[in-house]
C-alpha positions as CSV (number, residue, x, y, z in Angstrom):
1,M,21.7,79.5,116.5
2,N,24.3,82.2,116.7
3,R,26.8,79.7,118.1
4,I,26.1,77.4,115.2
5,K,26.6,80.3,112.7
6,Q,29.9,81.3,114.4
7,T,31.1,77.6,114.2
8,I,30.3,77.4,110.5
9,V,32.0,80.8,109.8
10,S,35.1,79.7,111.8
11,F,35.2,76.4,109.9
12,L,34.9,78.1,106.5
13,L,37.6,80.6,107.4
14,A,39.9,77.8,108.6
15,I,39.7,75.9,105.3
16,P,42.3,78.0,103.4
17,S,44.7,77.6,106.3
18,I,44.2,73.9,106.4
19,A,44.7,73.6,102.6
20,M,47.9,75.8,102.8
21,A,49.3,73.7,105.6
22,Q,48.7,70.5,103.7
23,E,50.3,71.9,100.6
24,F,53.3,73.1,102.5
25,R,53.7,69.7,104.1
26,Y,53.5,68.1,100.7
27,L,56.1,70.5,99.2
28,K,58.4,70.0,102.2
29,E,58.1,66.2,102.0
30,N,59.1,66.2,98.4
31,N,62.7,67.3,98.9
32,Y,65.3,64.6,98.2
33,Y,69.1,64.3,98.8
34,D,70.9,61.7,96.7
35,L,74.3,60.1,96.4
36,S,75.2,58.1,93.2
37,L,78.3,56.1,92.3
38,S,78.8,55.0,88.7
39,S,81.5,53.0,86.9
40,N,82.3,50.9,83.9
41,G,85.6,49.6,85.3
42,K,87.7,52.2,83.4
43,Q,85.8,55.4,84.0
44,H,83.9,56.4,87.1
45,A,81.7,59.2,88.6
46,S,80.3,60.2,91.9
47,A,77.4,62.6,92.3
48,I,75.6,64.3,95.2
49,S,72.4,66.2,94.5
50,W,69.3,67.9,96.0
51,N,66.0,67.8,94.1
52,H,62.5,68.9,94.6
53,L,59.5,67.2,92.9
54,H,56.0,68.6,92.1
55,G,53.3,66.0,91.7
56,I,50.9,66.3,88.8
57,G,47.2,65.3,88.9
58,R,45.1,64.1,91.8
59,A,47.0,60.9,92.4
60,K,50.4,62.6,91.9
61,K,51.9,59.5,90.4
62,F,53.8,61.6,87.9
63,S,56.2,64.3,89.1
64,I,58.4,66.8,87.5
65,G,61.1,68.6,89.4
66,Y,64.4,70.6,89.5
67,G,67.5,70.4,91.5
68,L,71.3,70.9,91.8
69,R,73.9,68.2,91.2
70,F,77.6,68.1,91.7
71,T,79.3,65.4,89.6
72,S,83.0,64.4,89.8
73,A,84.0,62.2,86.8
74,F,87.4,60.6,86.4
75,G,89.1,57.9,84.4
76,R,92.2,56.7,82.6
77,Q,93.3,56.3,79.0
78,A,90.1,58.0,77.8
79,D,89.5,59.2,74.2
80,F,87.8,62.5,73.6
81,I,86.4,62.9,70.2
82,T,85.7,66.1,68.2
83,A,82.6,67.7,69.9
84,P,80.8,70.4,67.9
85,A,77.7,69.2,66.1
86,K,78.6,71.2,62.9
87,L,81.6,69.0,62.5
88,T,80.3,65.6,63.8
89,S,77.0,65.8,62.0
90,G,77.5,68.5,59.4
91,T,74.6,70.4,60.9
92,T,73.2,72.0,64.1
93,G,69.8,72.2,65.7
94,V,67.3,69.4,66.2
95,G,68.5,67.9,62.9
96,V,71.6,66.4,64.5
97,I,69.4,63.6,65.9
98,F,68.7,62.4,62.4
99,S,72.0,63.1,60.8
100,D,74.8,60.6,60.0
101,N,78.2,61.1,61.6
102,V,80.8,62.8,59.4
103,F,83.7,60.5,60.5
104,G,86.1,62.4,58.2
105,N,85.8,65.4,60.6
106,F,86.6,63.3,63.7
107,D,89.8,63.9,65.6
108,T,90.8,62.5,69.0
109,I,92.7,63.6,72.0
110,T,93.7,60.9,74.5
111,L,94.1,61.6,78.2
112,A,96.2,59.3,80.4
113,N,93.9,60.4,83.2
114,Y,91.2,63.0,83.6
115,N,88.9,64.6,86.2
116,T,86.0,67.0,85.7
117,N,84.0,68.5,88.5
118,S,80.7,69.9,87.5
119,I,77.8,71.7,89.3
120,N,74.6,71.8,87.2
121,A,71.0,72.7,87.5
122,T,69.1,69.4,86.8
123,I,65.7,68.4,85.5
124,Y,63.8,65.5,87.0
125,L,61.0,63.2,85.7
126,N,59.6,60.7,88.2
127,Y,56.8,58.1,88.1
128,K,55.5,56.3,91.1
129,I,54.7,52.7,90.2
130,N,53.5,52.0,93.8
131,T,54.3,53.1,97.3
132,K,57.7,51.3,97.2
133,L,58.8,51.5,93.6
134,E,59.5,54.5,91.4
135,F,61.0,55.1,87.9
136,E,63.1,58.2,87.3
137,F,65.0,60.0,84.6
138,N,67.1,63.1,85.3
139,I,69.4,65.2,83.2
140,D,71.7,68.2,83.8
141,A,70.7,71.4,82.0
142,L,73.0,74.3,82.8
143,G,76.2,74.8,84.9
144,L,79.9,75.1,85.2
145,T,82.8,72.6,85.2
146,F,86.2,72.9,86.9
147,G,89.4,70.8,86.7
148,T,93.2,71.0,86.2
149,S,95.0,71.2,82.9
150,K,96.0,67.9,81.3
151,T,98.5,67.0,78.6
152,A,96.7,65.2,75.8
153,D,97.9,63.0,73.0
154,Y,96.5,64.5,69.8
155,N,95.7,61.7,67.3
156,S,94.6,62.8,63.8
157,S,95.2,61.6,60.3
158,K,95.0,65.2,59.2
159,R,97.9,66.5,61.4
160,I,99.9,67.3,58.3
161,I,97.4,70.0,57.3
162,S,96.6,71.3,60.8
163,P,98.1,74.6,61.9
164,N,99.1,73.2,65.3
165,T,100.5,69.8,64.5
166,N,102.2,68.9,67.8
167,T,101.0,65.5,69.1
168,S,101.1,66.8,72.6
169,Q,98.4,69.3,73.5
170,T,97.3,71.1,76.7
171,A,93.6,70.8,77.5
172,N,91.3,72.0,80.2
173,P,87.7,71.0,81.1
174,T,85.3,73.1,79.1
175,L,83.9,75.8,81.6
176,F,80.3,76.2,80.6
177,N,77.7,73.4,80.4
178,I,74.5,73.8,78.4
179,L,71.9,71.1,77.5
180,L,70.8,71.6,73.9
181,V,70.2,68.6,71.6
182,S,72.7,65.7,71.2
183,D,76.0,66.9,69.9
184,N,74.8,70.5,70.2
185,D,75.4,70.1,73.9
186,L,78.3,72.1,75.5
187,G,80.5,71.0,78.3
188,S,80.1,68.2,80.9
189,L,76.6,66.8,81.6
190,N,75.3,63.9,83.6
191,S,72.0,62.0,83.2
192,E,70.6,59.0,85.0
193,I,67.8,56.5,84.3
194,L,66.9,54.4,87.3
195,V,64.5,52.6,89.5
196,K,64.1,53.7,93.1
197,Y,63.0,51.3,95.8
198,W,62.0,52.7,99.2
199,L,63.6,50.5,102.0
200,T,62.0,52.8,104.6
201,P,59.7,55.9,104.3
202,K,62.9,58.1,104.3
203,I,65.6,55.9,102.5
204,A,65.5,54.5,99.0
205,L,68.0,52.4,97.0
206,K,68.7,53.5,93.4
207,L,69.8,51.2,90.6
208,G,70.3,52.1,87.0
209,G,72.7,53.7,84.6
210,A,74.4,57.1,84.1
211,F,75.1,58.6,80.7
212,L,78.0,61.0,81.1
213,F,79.3,63.7,78.8
214,A,82.8,65.0,79.7
215,E,84.4,67.7,77.6
216,Y,87.9,69.3,77.3
217,T,89.0,72.3,75.4
218,T,92.6,72.4,73.9
219,N,94.7,75.6,74.2
220,N,95.3,75.4,70.4
221,K,92.8,75.3,67.6
222,L,93.4,72.1,65.7
223,Y,92.0,70.5,62.6
224,L,89.0,72.3,61.1
225,D,89.7,75.1,63.7
226,N,88.3,72.9,66.4
227,D,89.4,73.0,70.1
228,R,86.5,71.0,71.8
229,F,86.6,67.3,72.4
230,R,84.0,65.1,74.1
231,N,83.9,61.7,75.8
232,K,80.6,59.9,76.0
233,T,80.2,57.0,78.3
234,F,77.5,54.8,79.9
235,L,78.1,53.7,83.4
236,A,76.4,51.3,85.8
237,M,75.0,53.3,88.7
238,I,74.0,52.5,92.3
239,G,72.9,55.1,94.9
240,V,70.7,56.1,97.8
241,S,68.0,58.7,98.1
242,Y,67.1,60.4,101.4
243,A,63.9,62.2,102.1
244,P,64.3,63.7,105.6
245,F,60.9,65.4,105.8
246,K,58.7,62.4,104.8
247,I,56.4,61.1,107.5
């Protein structure tokens, strides 16, 4: 009888350790390392990232997660349009989603070629359709962008009333990146919407699209005291995902 009691007690004491070990294995398995390549023929991007997902619910079909992503975006003959929401929409905050564009405030700088290099904290939403197929959306939230100075061609119908009327302007990638709402966003941000197909337990193919914000700041304040200009582009995306700890 004493031996039975000792066995039961030992088993009960072992349960937390077993549960912790299973949870640790689950957390370890849900680390992913991704490579993505995107293009529309004129503009291109490459991205490498790490992300970690947390399953929700008993079946854990839906997951939310976080990660870090490095994105290098580049292109040629790209137009960058007036960026601040207060100019493009005449308002700020959530209201920009429902506001009409104020085209009279739009100016453009054109870069013969550009390159922005960003590192951002990223948010992930993932849904497992089955053991092979997943649907995912991710978006950059906060980070920094680096790149070299570029000479831009300033195109504006209001040059005559702008304090800095030179058609040639020097511009640099906007340093800080912050996800806010639509045109309230600041800097260069990458987002992807994709399907992921697991070829093996550790390697998946990704297919989808990337929506890329790239932003430059001119050395001079131009029309309406603005110095921020943004390029928005949608790119076809292909990539791979690697889960080294999956069993």
